[in-house]
N, CA, C and O atoms as CSV, one atom per row, in Angstrom:
chain,resi,resn,atom,element,x,y,z
A,1,MET,N,N,-36.726,130.465,31.516
A,1,MET,CA,C,-37.373,130.474,30.269
A,1,MET,C,C,-36.908,129.778,29.134
A,1,MET,O,O,-37.689,129.142,28.425
A,2,ALA,N,N,-35.450,129.862,28.858
A,2,ALA,CA,C,-34.883,129.013,27.659
A,2,ALA,C,C,-34.903,127.868,27.819
A,2,ALA,O,O,-35.000,127.194,26.793
A,3,GLU,N,N,-34.825,127.181,29.079
A,3,GLU,CA,C,-34.747,125.800,29.145
A,3,GLU,C,C,-36.220,125.191,28.634
A,3,GLU,O,O,-36.342,124.152,27.986
A,4,ILE,N,N,-37.293,126.048,29.060
A,4,ILE,CA,C,-38.566,125.743,28.870
A,4,ILE,C,C,-38.736,125.678,27.035
A,4,ILE,O,O,-39.285,124.757,26.431
A,5,ALA,N,N,-38.299,126.534,26.596
A,5,ALA,CA,C,-38.429,126.915,24.881
A,5,ALA,C,C,-37.333,125.684,24.371
A,5,ALA,O,O,-37.725,125.129,23.344
A,6,GLY,N,N,-36.277,125.264,24.809
A,6,GLY,CA,C,-35.592,124.000,24.399
A,6,GLY,C,C,-36.272,123.057,24.738
A,6,GLY,O,O,-36.294,122.220,23.835
A,7,GLU,N,N,-36.934,122.724,25.727
A,7,GLU,CA,C,-37.944,121.348,25.980
A,7,GLU,C,C,-38.683,121.301,24.957
A,7,GLU,O,O,-38.619,120.316,24.220
A,8,ALA,N,N,-39.480,122.275,24.706
A,8,ALA,CA,C,-40.680,122.641,23.834
A,8,ALA,C,C,-40.276,122.279,22.524
A,8,ALA,O,O,-40.996,121.511,21.886
A,9,ALA,N,N,-39.174,122.744,22.005
A,9,ALA,CA,C,-38.598,122.427,20.735
A,9,ALA,C,C,-38.161,121.145,20.547
A,9,ALA,O,O,-38.392,120.614,19.461
A,10,GLY,N,N,-37.541,120.515,21.443
A,10,GLY,CA,C,-37.289,118.980,21.411
A,10,GLY,C,C,-38.549,118.364,21.604
A,10,GLY,O,O,-38.640,117.421,20.818
A,11,ALA,N,N,-39.524,118.482,22.281
A,11,ALA,CA,C,-40.843,118.081,22.180
A,11,ALA,C,C,-41.488,117.939,20.619
A,11,ALA,O,O,-42.109,116.992,20.137
A,12,ALA,N,N,-41.171,119.021,20.111
A,12,ALA,CA,C,-41.874,119.271,18.728
A,12,ALA,C,C,-41.349,118.239,17.740
A,12,ALA,O,O,-42.057,117.623,16.943
A,13,VAL,N,N,-39.731,118.089,17.909
A,13,VAL,CA,C,-39.267,117.232,16.948
A,13,VAL,C,C,-39.893,115.915,17.241
A,13,VAL,O,O,-40.363,115.245,16.322
A,14,LEU,N,N,-39.922,115.522,18.446
A,14,LEU,CA,C,-40.404,114.094,18.701
A,14,LEU,C,C,-41.921,113.817,18.247
A,14,LEU,O,O,-42.339,112.716,17.889
A,15,SER,N,N,-42.608,114.894,18.313
A,15,SER,CA,C,-44.080,114.800,17.917
A,15,SER,C,C,-44.254,114.606,16.600
A,15,SER,O,O,-45.253,113.976,16.253
A,16,ARG,N,N,-43.312,115.110,15.580
A,16,ARG,CA,C,-43.294,114.924,14.335
A,16,ARG,C,C,-42.561,113.702,13.817
A,16,ARG,O,O,-42.250,113.602,12.630
A,17,GLY,N,N,-42.283,112.751,14.746
A,17,GLY,CA,C,-41.435,111.707,14.411
A,17,GLY,C,C,-40.035,111.639,14.200
A,17,GLY,O,O,-39.480,110.699,13.631
A,18,GLY,N,N,-39.367,112.812,14.742
A,18,GLY,CA,C,-37.750,112.891,14.679
A,18,GLY,C,C,-37.153,111.794,15.854
A,18,GLY,O,O,-37.797,111.228,16.738
A,19,SER,N,N,-35.739,111.702,15.556
A,19,SER,CA,C,-35.104,111.040,16.282
A,19,SER,C,C,-35.019,111.582,17.743
A,19,SER,O,O,-35.346,112.757,17.912
A,20,LYS,N,N,-34.600,110.818,18.851
A,20,LYS,CA,C,-34.057,111.557,19.894
A,20,LYS,C,C,-32.842,112.272,19.881
A,20,LYS,O,O,-32.536,113.102,20.737
A,21,GLU,N,N,-32.118,111.942,18.870
A,21,GLU,CA,C,-30.668,112.679,18.797
A,21,GLU,C,C,-31.144,114.016,18.263
A,21,GLU,O,O,-30.991,115.049,18.915
A,22,GLU,N,N,-31.786,113.984,16.938
A,22,GLU,CA,C,-32.312,115.329,16.366
A,22,GLU,C,C,-33.186,116.212,17.497
A,22,GLU,O,O,-33.120,117.440,17.550
A,23,ALA,N,N,-33.906,115.502,18.274
A,23,ALA,CA,C,-34.623,116.172,19.147
A,23,ALA,C,C,-33.710,117.156,20.580
A,23,ALA,O,O,-33.932,118.224,21.150
A,24,SER,N,N,-32.780,116.220,20.678
A,24,SER,CA,C,-31.760,116.712,21.762
A,24,SER,C,C,-31.121,117.714,21.079
A,24,SER,O,O,-31.175,118.764,21.718
A,25,ARG,N,N,-30.482,117.823,19.939
A,25,ARG,CA,C,-29.728,118.913,19.127
A,25,ARG,C,C,-30.587,119.820,19.095
A,25,ARG,O,O,-30.213,120.837,19.679
A,26,GLU,N,N,-31.764,119.879,18.573
A,26,GLU,CA,C,-32.810,120.913,18.636
A,26,GLU,C,C,-33.101,121.690,19.729
A,26,GLU,O,O,-33.122,122.920,19.710
A,27,ALA,N,N,-33.372,120.849,20.882
A,27,ALA,CA,C,-33.522,121.502,22.362
A,27,ALA,C,C,-32.330,122.435,22.628
A,27,ALA,O,O,-32.552,123.608,22.930
A,28,GLY,N,N,-31.172,122.003,22.536
A,28,GLY,CA,C,-30.089,122.593,23.098
A,28,GLY,C,C,-29.754,123.971,22.269
A,28,GLY,O,O,-29.162,124.961,22.698
A,29,ALA,N,N,-30.269,123.768,21.035
A,29,ALA,CA,C,-30.198,125.184,20.028
A,29,ALA,C,C,-30.968,126.083,20.295
A,29,ALA,O,O,-30.587,127.248,20.411
A,30,ALA,N,N,-32.308,125.673,20.456
A,30,ALA,CA,C,-33.538,126.641,20.813
A,30,ALA,C,C,-33.203,127.453,22.433
A,30,ALA,O,O,-33.405,128.621,22.765
A,31,ALA,N,N,-32.708,126.465,23.100
A,31,ALA,CA,C,-32.323,126.971,24.301
A,31,ALA,C,C,-31.334,128.085,24.269
A,31,ALA,O,O,-31.492,129.145,24.874
A,32,ARG,N,N,-30.292,127.781,23.521
A,32,ARG,CA,C,-29.271,128.811,23.222
A,32,ARG,C,C,-29.532,130.076,22.524
A,32,ARG,O,O,-28.898,131.123,22.661
A,33,THR,N,N,-30.657,129.832,21.669
A,33,THR,CA,C,-31.107,131.019,20.682
A,33,THR,C,C,-32.090,131.722,21.674
A,33,THR,O,O,-32.437,132.882,21.452
A,34,ALA,N,N,-32.553,131.021,22.787
A,34,ALA,CA,C,-33.419,131.950,23.771
A,34,ALA,C,C,-32.768,132.689,24.668
A,34,ALA,O,O,-33.315,133.359,25.544
A,35,GLY,N,N,-31.273,132.566,24.429
A,35,GLY,CA,C,-30.454,133.140,25.619
A,35,GLY,C,C,-29.903,132.347,26.836
A,35,GLY,O,O,-29.267,132.971,27.685
A,36,GLY,N,N,-30.080,131.192,26.957
A,36,GLY,CA,C,-30.117,130.301,27.974
A,36,GLY,C,C,-28.551,130.150,28.143
A,36,GLY,O,O,-27.756,130.246,27.208
A,37,SER,N,N,-28.224,129.905,29.429
A,37,SER,CA,C,-26.995,129.451,30.060
A,37,SER,C,C,-26.613,128.331,29.395
A,37,SER,O,O,-27.450,127.759,28.698
A,38,ALA,N,N,-25.081,127.749,29.508
A,38,ALA,CA,C,-24.964,126.573,29.108
A,38,ALA,C,C,-25.703,125.329,29.744
A,38,ALA,O,O,-26.092,124.276,29.239
A,39,ALA,N,N,-25.760,125.840,31.066
A,39,ALA,CA,C,-26.776,124.624,31.949
A,39,ALA,C,C,-27.953,124.457,31.391
A,39,ALA,O,O,-28.402,123.359,31.063
A,40,ALA,N,N,-28.545,125.581,31.245
A,40,ALA,CA,C,-29.975,125.398,30.454
A,40,ALA,C,C,-29.943,124.761,29.301
A,40,ALA,O,O,-30.909,124.025,29.098
A,41,GLN,N,N,-29.080,124.817,28.428
A,41,GLN,CA,C,-28.997,124.283,27.063
A,41,GLN,C,C,-28.623,122.696,27.278
A,41,GLN,O,O,-29.110,121.824,26.560
A,42,GLY,N,N,-27.684,122.413,28.372
A,42,GLY,CA,C,-27.434,120.995,28.585
A,42,GLY,C,C,-28.860,120.201,29.094
A,42,GLY,O,O,-29.265,119.130,28.642
A,43,ALA,N,N,-29.581,121.115,30.277
A,43,ALA,CA,C,-30.824,120.548,30.850
A,43,ALA,C,C,-31.789,120.245,29.656
A,43,ALA,O,O,-32.364,119.157,29.630
A,44,ALA,N,N,-31.987,121.169,28.669
A,44,ALA,CA,C,-32.997,120.897,27.649
A,44,ALA,C,C,-32.658,119.731,26.711
A,44,ALA,O,O,-33.472,118.920,26.269
A,45,ALA,N,N,-31.287,119.765,26.459
A,45,ALA,CA,C,-30.997,118.382,25.486
A,45,ALA,C,C,-31.052,117.287,26.176
A,45,ALA,O,O,-31.613,116.345,25.616
A,46,GLY,N,N,-30.583,117.094,27.370
A,46,GLY,CA,C,-30.871,116.066,28.245
A,46,GLY,C,C,-32.395,115.554,28.193
A,46,GLY,O,O,-32.760,114.468,27.743
A,47,ALA,N,N,-33.208,116.553,28.743
A,47,ALA,CA,C,-34.498,116.074,28.674
A,47,ALA,C,C,-35.197,115.739,27.393
A,47,ALA,O,O,-36.169,114.984,27.386
A,48,ALA,N,N,-34.778,116.218,26.453
A,48,ALA,CA,C,-35.394,115.942,25.063
A,48,ALA,C,C,-34.824,114.433,24.820
A,48,ALA,O,O,-35.552,113.552,24.364
A,49,MET,N,N,-33.553,114.227,25.140
A,49,MET,CA,C,-33.095,112.842,25.018
A,49,MET,C,C,-33.821,111.780,25.744
A,49,MET,O,O,-34.007,110.690,25.204
A,50,GLU,N,N,-34.271,112.051,27.017
A,50,GLU,CA,C,-34.871,111.267,27.865
A,50,GLU,C,C,-36.198,111.079,27.430
A,50,GLU,O,O,-36.645,109.933,27.453
A,51,ARG,N,N,-36.980,112.111,26.995
A,51,ARG,CA,C,-38.323,112.039,26.530
A,51,ARG,C,C,-38.357,111.069,25.116
A,51,ARG,O,O,-39.222,110.225,24.881
A,52,GLY,N,N,-37.469,111.326,24.445
A,52,GLY,CA,C,-37.174,110.228,23.077
A,52,GLY,C,C,-36.759,108.864,23.606
A,52,GLY,O,O,-36.392,108.064,22.746
A,53,GLY,N,N,-36.754,108.525,24.673
A,53,GLY,CA,C,-36.583,107.099,25.022
A,53,GLY,C,C,-35.116,106.868,25.455
A,53,GLY,O,O,-34.799,105.803,25.984
A,54,GLY,N,N,-34.183,107.894,25.226
A,54,GLY,CA,C,-32.750,107.795,25.525
A,54,GLY,C,C,-32.413,107.151,27.016
A,54,GLY,O,O,-33.179,107.267,27.973
A,55,SER,N,N,-31.340,106.560,27.053
A,55,SER,CA,C,-30.835,105.924,28.450
A,55,SER,C,C,-30.282,106.971,29.147
A,55,SER,O,O,-30.051,108.045,28.592
A,56,ALA,N,N,-29.986,106.719,30.599
A,56,ALA,CA,C,-29.478,107.891,31.392
A,56,ALA,C,C,-27.854,108.243,30.750
A,56,ALA,O,O,-27.311,109.322,30.988
A,57,ASP,N,N,-27.277,107.291,30.013
A,57,ASP,CA,C,-26.029,107.481,29.452
A,57,ASP,C,C,-26.246,108.458,28.294
A,57,ASP,O,O,-25.516,109.438,28.145
A,58,GLU,N,N,-27.205,108.187,27.527
A,58,GLU,CA,C,-27.495,108.795,26.412
A,58,GLU,C,C,-27.783,110.490,26.884
A,58,GLU,O,O,-27.287,111.519,26.425
A,59,SER,N,N,-28.626,110.320,27.803
A,59,SER,CA,C,-29.145,111.755,28.323
A,59,SER,C,C,-27.967,112.580,28.798
A,59,SER,O,O,-27.651,113.703,28.404
A,60,GLY,N,N,-27.353,111.809,29.736
A,60,GLY,CA,C,-25.933,112.612,30.212
A,60,GLY,C,C,-25.132,113.109,28.964
A,60,GLY,O,O,-24.756,114.278,28.881
A,61,ALA,N,N,-24.882,112.158,27.978
A,61,ALA,CA,C,-23.963,112.732,26.869
A,61,ALA,C,C,-24.597,113.971,26.212
A,61,ALA,O,O,-23.942,114.991,25.997
A,62,ALA,N,N,-25.775,113.852,25.933
A,62,ALA,CA,C,-26.628,114.870,25.169
A,62,ALA,C,C,-26.492,116.191,25.946
A,62,ALA,O,O,-26.193,117.233,25.363
A,63,ALA,N,N,-26.715,116.132,27.259
A,63,ALA,CA,C,-26.548,117.330,27.988
A,63,ALA,C,C,-25.219,117.765,28.167
A,63,ALA,O,O,-25.024,118.980,28.192
A,64,ALA,N,N,-24.142,116.883,28.311
A,64,ALA,CA,C,-22.768,117.576,28.305
A,64,ALA,C,C,-22.411,117.990,26.899
A,64,ALA,O,O,-21.735,119.017,26.842
A,65,GLU,N,N,-22.719,117.410,25.742
A,65,GLU,CA,C,-22.450,118.001,24.466
A,65,GLU,C,C,-22.986,119.320,24.277
A,65,GLU,O,O,-22.322,120.184,23.704
A,66,ALA,N,N,-24.320,119.567,24.787
A,66,ALA,CA,C,-24.974,120.836,24.480
A,66,ALA,C,C,-24.359,121.684,25.403
A,66,ALA,O,O,-23.965,122.714,24.856
A,67,ALA,N,N,-24.100,121.626,26.757
A,67,ALA,CA,C,-23.539,122.520,27.425
A,67,ALA,C,C,-22.100,122.919,27.023
A,67,ALA,O,O,-21.744,124.096,27.063
A,68,ARG,N,N,-21.275,121.910,26.631
A,68,ARG,CA,C,-20.009,122.423,26.001
A,68,ARG,C,C,-20.095,123.427,24.853
A,68,ARG,O,O,-19.326,124.371,24.667
A,69,ALA,N,N,-21.344,123.013,23.973
A,69,ALA,CA,C,-21.422,123.897,22.941
A,69,ALA,C,C,-21.940,125.360,23.337
A,69,ALA,O,O,-21.833,126.356,22.621
A,70,GLY,N,N,-22.510,125.309,24.586
A,70,GLY,CA,C,-22.687,126.781,25.131
A,70,GLY,C,C,-21.795,127.222,25.797
A,70,GLY,O,O,-22.199,128.111,26.547
A,71,GLY,N,N,-20.510,126.965,25.896
A,71,GLY,CA,C,-19.425,127.420,26.546
A,71,GLY,C,C,-19.102,126.887,27.666
A,71,GLY,O,O,-18.071,127.363,28.140
A,72,ALA,N,N,-19.706,125.890,28.411
A,72,ALA,CA,C,-19.563,125.143,29.575
A,72,ALA,C,C,-17.934,124.815,29.756
A,72,ALA,O,O,-17.223,124.460,28.816
A,73,SER,N,N,-17.537,124.968,30.927
A,73,SER,CA,C,-16.425,124.429,31.241
A,73,SER,C,C,-16.332,122.728,31.256
A,73,SER,O,O,-17.439,122.217,31.085
A,74,ALA,N,N,-15.272,121.805,31.420
A,74,ALA,CA,C,-15.454,120.598,31.375
A,74,ALA,C,C,-16.231,120.142,32.661
A,74,ALA,O,O,-16.982,119.167,32.619
A,75,SER,N,N,-16.023,120.901,33.852
A,75,SER,CA,C,-16.741,120.440,35.198
A,75,SER,C,C,-17.970,120.742,35.009
A,75,SER,O,O,-18.797,119.907,35.375
A,76,GLU,N,N,-18.445,121.998,34.396
A,76,GLU,CA,C,-19.938,122.405,34.217
A,76,GLU,C,C,-20.622,121.337,33.409
A,76,GLU,O,O,-21.711,120.901,33.785
A,77,ALA,N,N,-19.932,120.811,32.117
A,77,ALA,CA,C,-20.489,119.816,31.395
A,77,ALA,C,C,-20.667,118.594,32.058
A,77,ALA,O,O,-21.545,117.816,31.686
A,78,GLN,N,N,-19.880,118.327,33.058
A,78,GLN,CA,C,-20.027,117.063,33.872
A,78,GLN,C,C,-21.183,117.081,34.849
A,78,GLN,O,O,-21.891,116.155,35.246
A,79,ALA,N,N,-21.194,118.376,35.137
A,79,ALA,CA,C,-22.573,118.305,36.058
A,79,ALA,C,C,-23.797,118.379,35.574
A,79,ALA,O,O,-24.820,118.037,36.168
A,80,ALA,N,N,-23.695,118.947,34.198
A,80,ALA,CA,C,-24.930,118.945,33.419
A,80,ALA,C,C,-25.287,117.368,33.066
A,80,ALA,O,O,-26.430,116.911,33.051
A,81,ALA,N,N,-24.359,116.805,32.851
A,81,ALA,CA,C,-24.343,115.329,32.479
A,81,ALA,C,C,-24.856,114.550,33.605
A,81,ALA,O,O,-25.806,113.789,33.418
A,82,GLY,N,N,-24.408,114.650,34.560
A,82,GLY,CA,C,-24.947,114.140,35.870
A,82,GLY,C,C,-26.212,114.315,36.217
A,82,GLY,O,O,-26.911,113.420,36.691
A,83,LYS,N,N,-26.627,115.607,35.978
A,83,LYS,CA,C,-28.123,115.865,36.410
A,83,LYS,C,C,-28.941,115.330,35.298
A,83,LYS,O,O,-30.004,114.791,35.608
A,84,ALA,N,N,-28.596,115.399,34.004
A,84,ALA,CA,C,-29.404,114.698,33.154
A,84,ALA,C,C,-29.525,113.180,33.255
A,84,ALA,O,O,-30.610,112.640,33.036
A,85,ALA,N,N,-28.452,112.485,33.579
A,85,ALA,CA,C,-28.683,111.100,33.824
A,85,ALA,C,C,-29.318,110.659,35.075
A,85,ALA,O,O,-29.850,109.554,35.187
A,86,GLY,N,N,-29.247,111.672,36.161
A,86,GLY,CA,C,-30.067,111.126,37.345
A,86,GLY,C,C,-31.594,111.639,37.286
A,86,GLY,O,O,-32.442,111.245,38.086
A,87,ALA,N,N,-31.834,112.496,36.328
A,87,ALA,CA,C,-33.219,112.689,36.045
A,87,ALA,C,C,-33.923,111.608,35.136
A,87,ALA,O,O,-35.126,111.377,35.255
A,88,THR,N,N,-33.192,111.014,34.304
A,88,THR,CA,C,-33.324,110.103,33.410
A,88,THR,C,C,-33.830,108.727,34.254
A,88,THR,O,O,-34.888,108.149,34.008
A,89,VAL,N,N,-33.003,108.374,35.152
A,89,VAL,CA,C,-33.268,107.334,36.216
A,89,VAL,C,C,-34.450,107.416,36.995
A,89,VAL,O,O,-35.249,106.491,37.144
A,90,VAL,N,N,-34.553,108.703,37.554
A,90,VAL,CA,C,-35.818,108.940,38.193
A,90,VAL,C,C,-37.274,108.698,37.396
A,90,VAL,O,O,-38.330,108.244,37.837
A,91,ALA,N,N,-36.947,109.145,36.141
A,91,ALA,CA,C,-37.981,109.116,35.304
A,91,ALA,C,C,-38.503,107.576,34.946
A,91,ALA,O,O,-39.669,107.239,34.737
A,92,HIS,N,N,-37.495,106.863,34.936
A,92,HIS,CA,C,-37.582,105.658,34.214
A,92,HIS,C,C,-37.302,104.195,35.079
A,92,HIS,O,O,-37.504,103.030,34.738
A,93,GLY,N,N,-36.780,104.739,36.269
A,93,GLY,CA,C,-36.330,103.852,37.213
A,93,GLY,C,C,-35.156,103.041,37.077
A,93,GLY,O,O,-34.830,102.272,37.981
């Protein structure tokens, strides 16, 4: 549920013309506020970056940053980055 809340918050930022970076930050924060794990925060942030037109590298970096902010270890943040980057590649080819 927290990941969905984060993704919705990121989509709201994008719909009002906000930047992909702002959407990513808001998505991670909303997932955190909703009680989401570090992984959920990273997933939401990465998804928002991807939806805003971010590259695989940008999505991965956003996911890692949000996961670390949520208390993830370095290896957990790396895993979040890999998942977000992979999802971006799948979505955009």
